[in-house]
DRENNU-476420 format. One record per residue (C-alpha): x, y, z; residue in one letter; residue number from 1. Coordinates in Angstrom, 2 decimals. Layout:
DRENNU-476420
+---------+---------+---------+------+------+
:    east :   north :      up : resn : resi :
+---------+---------+---------+------+------+
:       X :       Y :       Z :    a :  NUM :
...
+---------+---------+---------+------+------+
end
This chain:
DRENNU-476420
+---------+---------+---------+------+------+
:    east :   north :      up : resn : resi :
+---------+---------+---------+------+------+
:   48.90 :   82.82 :   43.30 :    x :    1 :
:   52.34 :   81.11 :   44.66 :    x :    2 :
:   54.20 :   83.64 :   42.56 :    x :    3 :
:   52.27 :   86.29 :   44.33 :    x :    4 :
:   52.87 :   84.65 :   47.73 :    x :    5 :
:   56.52 :   84.36 :   47.09 :    x :    6 :
:   56.87 :   87.77 :   46.38 :    x :    7 :
:   55.02 :   88.99 :   49.34 :    x :    8 :
:   57.04 :   86.74 :   51.63 :    x :    9 :
:   60.11 :   88.27 :   50.18 :    x :   10 :
:   58.92 :   91.66 :   50.56 :    x :   11 :
:   58.17 :   91.09 :   54.04 :    x :   12 :
:   61.28 :   89.02 :   54.95 :    x :   13 :
:   63.13 :   92.29 :   53.52 :    x :   14 :
:   61.50 :   94.45 :   56.30 :    x :   15 :
:   62.92 :   91.97 :   59.04 :    x :   16 :
:   59.50 :   90.90 :   60.11 :    x :   17 :
:   59.93 :   87.83 :   62.44 :    x :   18 :
:   56.62 :   85.84 :   62.09 :    x :   19 :
:   53.59 :   86.81 :   60.04 :    x :   20 :
:   50.80 :   84.99 :   57.94 :    x :   21 :
:   49.87 :   85.62 :   54.55 :    x :   22 :
:   47.28 :   83.61 :   53.18 :    x :   23 :
:   47.03 :   80.82 :   55.73 :    x :   24 :
:   50.99 :   80.33 :   55.07 :    x :   25 :
:   53.28 :   81.03 :   58.22 :    x :   26 :
:   57.04 :   82.13 :   57.86 :    x :   27 :
:   59.13 :   82.45 :   60.84 :    x :   28 :
:   62.51 :   83.88 :   61.20 :    x :   29 :
:   64.91 :   81.74 :   63.42 :    x :   30 :
:   66.98 :   84.00 :   65.92 :    x :   31 :
:   70.76 :   83.34 :   65.85 :    x :   32 :
:   72.17 :   80.94 :   68.19 :    x :   33 :
:   74.80 :   82.52 :   70.49 :    x :   34 :
:   77.04 :   80.66 :   73.04 :    x :   35 :
:   79.04 :   82.17 :   75.90 :    x :   36 :
:   79.77 :   85.94 :   76.42 :    x :   37 :
:   82.54 :   88.04 :   75.49 :    x :   38 :
:   84.29 :   90.42 :   77.94 :    x :   39 :
:   82.95 :   94.04 :   77.84 :    x :   40 :
:   85.01 :   96.92 :   76.54 :    x :   41 :
:   85.27 :   99.54 :   79.15 :    x :   42 :
:   84.15 :  102.98 :   77.94 :    x :   43 :
:   86.90 :  105.47 :   77.83 :    x :   44 :
:   85.71 :  109.12 :   78.78 :    x :   45 :
:   82.08 :  108.67 :   78.33 :    x :   46 :
:   79.90 :  111.30 :   80.15 :    x :   47 :
:   76.31 :  110.18 :   80.79 :    x :   48 :
:   73.87 :  112.77 :   80.30 :    x :   49 :
:   72.03 :  113.95 :   83.47 :    x :   50 :
:   68.76 :  112.26 :   84.19 :    x :   51 :
:   65.62 :  114.52 :   83.52 :    x :   52 :
:   63.20 :  114.52 :   86.50 :    x :   53 :
:   60.08 :  115.93 :   88.11 :    x :   54 :
:   58.43 :  115.84 :   91.19 :    x :   55 :
:   54.61 :  114.74 :   91.73 :    x :   56 :
:   53.21 :  115.90 :   95.11 :    x :   57 :
:   50.13 :  114.78 :   96.73 :    x :   58 :
:   48.56 :  117.95 :   98.31 :    x :   59 :
:   46.08 :  115.75 :  100.62 :    x :   60 :
:   46.92 :  113.40 :  103.28 :    x :   61 :
:   45.62 :  109.79 :  103.70 :    x :   62 :
:   44.12 :  108.22 :  106.69 :    x :   63 :
:   43.88 :  104.51 :  107.13 :    x :   64 :
:   43.04 :  102.85 :  110.70 :    x :   65 :
:   45.29 :  104.20 :  113.08 :    x :   66 :
:   47.90 :  105.85 :  110.26 :    x :   67 :
:   48.02 :  109.01 :  108.81 :    x :   68 :
:   50.05 :  110.03 :  105.76 :    x :   69 :
:   50.46 :  113.74 :  105.99 :    x :   70 :
:   49.77 :  116.17 :  103.05 :    x :   71 :
:   52.78 :  116.89 :  100.95 :    x :   72 :
:   53.79 :  113.08 :  100.13 :    x :   73 :
:   56.33 :  113.38 :   97.01 :    x :   74 :
:   57.49 :  111.10 :   94.22 :    x :   75 :
:   60.48 :  112.23 :   92.25 :    x :   76 :
:   60.65 :  110.44 :   88.95 :    x :   77 :
:   63.65 :  110.14 :   86.77 :    x :   78 :
:   64.28 :  109.40 :   83.21 :    x :   79 :
:   66.63 :  106.72 :   84.04 :    x :   80 :
:   63.92 :  104.72 :   85.55 :    x :   81 :
:   64.54 :  105.45 :   89.01 :    x :   82 :
:   62.11 :  107.29 :   91.45 :    x :   83 :
:   62.22 :  108.23 :   95.21 :    x :   84 :
:   59.12 :  108.41 :   97.45 :    x :   85 :
:   59.10 :  110.60 :  100.47 :    x :   86 :
:   56.08 :  111.13 :  102.84 :    x :   87 :
:   55.68 :  111.87 :  106.74 :    x :   88 :
:   53.35 :  109.46 :  108.71 :    x :   89 :
:   52.33 :  108.57 :  112.08 :    x :   90 :
:   50.24 :  106.21 :  114.01 :    x :   91 :
:   48.11 :  106.52 :  117.03 :    x :   92 :
:   49.03 :  102.78 :  117.93 :    x :   93 :
:   52.77 :  101.63 :  118.65 :    x :   94 :
:   54.06 :   99.00 :  116.25 :    x :   95 :
:   52.28 :  100.25 :  113.01 :    x :   96 :
:   53.63 :  100.48 :  109.66 :    x :   97 :
:   52.10 :  102.30 :  106.54 :    x :   98 :
:   51.55 :  100.12 :  103.35 :    x :   99 :
:   51.02 :  101.96 :  100.11 :    x :  100 :
:   50.73 :  101.07 :   96.19 :    x :  101 :
:   51.67 :  103.72 :   93.61 :    x :  102 :
:   50.96 :  103.70 :   89.92 :    x :  103 :
:   52.38 :  106.11 :   87.07 :    x :  104 :
:   49.90 :  107.30 :   84.88 :    x :  105 :
:   49.29 :  108.81 :   81.68 :    x :  106 :
:   47.29 :  112.12 :   80.63 :    x :  107 :
:   44.24 :  109.84 :   80.55 :    x :  108 :
:   44.87 :  108.32 :   83.94 :    x :  109 :
:   45.68 :  105.15 :   82.46 :    x :  110 :
:   48.27 :  102.98 :   84.35 :    x :  111 :
:   51.77 :  102.94 :   82.75 :    x :  112 :
:   53.45 :  100.99 :   85.50 :    x :  113 :
:   52.45 :   99.88 :   89.00 :    x :  114 :
:   54.78 :   99.25 :   91.91 :    x :  115 :
:   53.59 :   96.37 :   94.32 :    x :  116 :
:   52.56 :   97.84 :   97.77 :    x :  117 :
:   55.59 :   98.64 :   99.99 :    x :  118 :
:   55.62 :   99.53 :  103.78 :    x :  119 :
:   57.06 :  102.02 :  105.83 :    x :  120 :
:   59.33 :  101.69 :  108.81 :    x :  121 :
:   57.44 :  101.25 :  112.43 :    x :  122 :
:   55.80 :  104.76 :  112.83 :    x :  123 :
:   56.09 :  107.31 :  115.38 :    x :  124 :
:   53.15 :  107.83 :  117.66 :    x :  125 :
:   53.86 :  111.66 :  117.96 :    x :  126 :
:   51.92 :  113.73 :  115.32 :    x :  127 :
:   54.18 :  116.46 :  116.09 :    x :  128 :
:   57.26 :  114.54 :  115.11 :    x :  129 :
:   56.18 :  112.09 :  112.31 :    x :  130 :
:   58.32 :  109.36 :  110.74 :    x :  131 :
:   60.24 :  110.51 :  107.74 :    x :  132 :
:   59.43 :  107.78 :  105.23 :    x :  133 :
:   61.71 :  107.56 :  102.02 :    x :  134 :
:   61.98 :  104.60 :   99.70 :    x :  135 :
:   63.98 :  104.16 :   96.25 :    x :  136 :
:   61.75 :  102.56 :   93.46 :    x :  137 :
:   62.68 :  101.39 :   89.91 :    x :  138 :
:   60.45 :  101.25 :   86.83 :    x :  139 :
:   61.22 :  100.69 :   82.98 :    x :  140 :
:   62.64 :  104.28 :   81.84 :    x :  141 :
:   60.91 :  103.89 :   78.47 :    x :  142 :
:   57.47 :  105.10 :   80.02 :    x :  143 :
:   59.00 :  108.35 :   81.46 :    x :  144 :
:   57.96 :  110.37 :   78.56 :    x :  145 :
:   54.48 :  109.41 :   78.91 :    x :  146 :
:   54.15 :  109.98 :   82.66 :    x :  147 :
:   51.59 :  112.61 :   83.36 :    x :  148 :
:   51.15 :  111.72 :   87.05 :    x :  149 :
:   50.70 :  108.93 :   89.80 :    x :  150 :
:   47.85 :  107.61 :   91.87 :    x :  151 :
:   47.43 :  105.37 :   95.02 :    x :  152 :
:   46.56 :  101.90 :   94.16 :    x :  153 :
:   46.52 :  100.45 :   97.73 :    x :  154 :
:   46.82 :  101.57 :  101.34 :    x :  155 :
:   47.02 :   99.78 :  104.75 :    x :  156 :
:   47.93 :  100.48 :  108.46 :    x :  157 :
+---------+---------+---------+------+------+
end
């Protein structure tokens, strides 16, 4: 039994597994200890590839309290982990702001990443001249290939 356990541990250690359990025995790799930080080499002539992007559009509007978000709100999502929310909104009362929460979803409508709620600036009270609302957002870029859509998770006026 001891010979088999040692052999199994050697095989798993060869695969670089940090911590695992075999027959009740624990093995843990200790990460190297680093102190300080070196200066960074500046790249020469590196050209970053252009970020891929796509636009998600809400064809319906949203009404909450005195606030209205017009149809056509968009979320431009980029492979570098940046996104831009753009919408037109107004309120029938002065000194209102629209709050919204958004989540990026996969093909099964499962949330991949959710932003905390964010708010517009003070909204126009003129439906004919709505407030243009733009917000730059950030998300972990590794979820980009799995994004299929987005959904509202919160709204408040």
